[in-house]
Each structure stands twice: as C-alpha cells, then as structure tokens.
C-alpha positions as CSV (number, residue, x, y, z in Angstrom):
1,M,92.8,206.7,73.2
2,V,90.7,204.6,75.5
3,D,87.5,206.3,77.0
4,W,86.4,205.0,80.4
5,L,83.4,205.6,82.6
6,Y,82.8,203.7,85.7
7,M,79.1,203.2,86.6
8,S,77.5,201.4,89.6
9,C,74.0,200.8,90.8
10,P,73.3,199.6,94.3
11,P,69.5,199.6,94.0
12,W,68.9,198.6,97.6
13,V,70.7,201.7,99.0
14,D,69.3,205.3,99.3
15,F,72.3,207.5,99.8
16,T,73.3,211.1,100.0
17,P,77.0,211.2,99.3
18,M,79.0,208.5,97.6
19,T,82.7,208.2,97.0
20,N,84.6,205.6,95.1
21,P,88.2,204.3,95.3
22,V,90.7,205.9,92.9
23,N,94.0,204.5,91.7
24,G,95.9,207.7,92.5
25,P,96.2,211.4,91.6
26,D,96.3,210.7,87.9
27,D,93.0,208.7,87.9
28,C,90.6,210.9,85.9
29,V,88.0,208.3,85.1
30,P,84.5,209.6,85.9
31,R,82.4,207.6,88.3
32,I,78.6,207.7,88.3
33,T,76.5,205.9,90.9
34,W,72.8,205.7,91.2
35,G,70.8,204.1,94.0
36,K,67.4,203.2,95.2
37,I,64.3,205.0,93.9
38,V,62.4,206.3,96.9
39,Q,58.8,207.5,97.0
40,H,58.0,210.7,98.9
41,P,54.6,212.3,99.2
42,G,53.8,213.6,95.7
43,A,57.3,212.8,94.2
44,W,59.9,210.1,93.6
45,R,63.6,210.6,94.4
46,L,66.6,208.8,92.8
47,S,70.1,209.3,94.4
48,V,72.7,210.0,91.7
49,A,76.4,210.7,92.7
50,I,79.1,211.8,90.2
51,Q,82.8,211.7,91.1
52,V,85.1,213.5,88.6
53,H,88.5,215.1,88.5
54,H,88.1,218.9,88.8
55,A,90.9,219.4,86.2
56,L,88.6,218.0,83.6
57,V,85.0,218.7,84.8
58,D,83.7,221.9,86.3
59,G,80.6,222.6,88.4
60,L,78.9,224.0,85.3
61,H,79.2,220.6,83.6
62,L,77.8,218.8,86.6
63,G,74.9,221.2,86.8
64,R,74.1,220.6,83.1
65,F,74.3,216.8,83.5
66,Y,71.9,216.9,86.5
67,E,69.5,219.2,84.7
68,A,69.5,217.0,81.6
69,L,69.0,213.9,83.7
70,R,66.1,215.6,85.6
71,S,64.5,216.7,82.4
72,R,64.8,213.3,80.8
73,M,63.3,211.6,83.8
74,M,60.4,214.0,83.9
75,S,59.5,213.6,80.3
76,P,57.0,210.9,79.2
77,L,58.4,207.7,77.8
78,G,58.2,207.2,74.1
C-alpha cells in the first residue's frame, strides 16, 4: 500500500478558500495547502486549507486537525 499526501505552500498568497485539481472521482489523496503568515492587530494569521474525500474524512477529523495545529502553533518552541 502506498500512502500519499500532497502538500503545497505558496507563502506569498493570503487566501481564504483553496481547491486543487484531482485526477477523478477515485482520487482520495488529501491535499494540504498553507499560505502567507499575515499580522493583524494583536495576532498572526496563517491560511491553511485541507481538501479531502468525504468518504474517508469527516468534519470531526478536520476539526481535530485544525485544533491540534492551533494548539501546536500557540505553544512555545522547545
């Protein structure tokens, strides 16, 4: 079995949605894209888009991913 995960980083782009091309209805490879880090008053924002096949990933999984990512980014390095 081959495990695939497509990742992309256009660091010069601050985006809201992001879609990626797929090879057809049987393409189940997750796609994660993150973009430019933007400073706002009192906070920083990083755009992260995930494109997955709903037969394999549910909203609960995405919520857990985003919460873990947020938690990890808010924790001190080290």
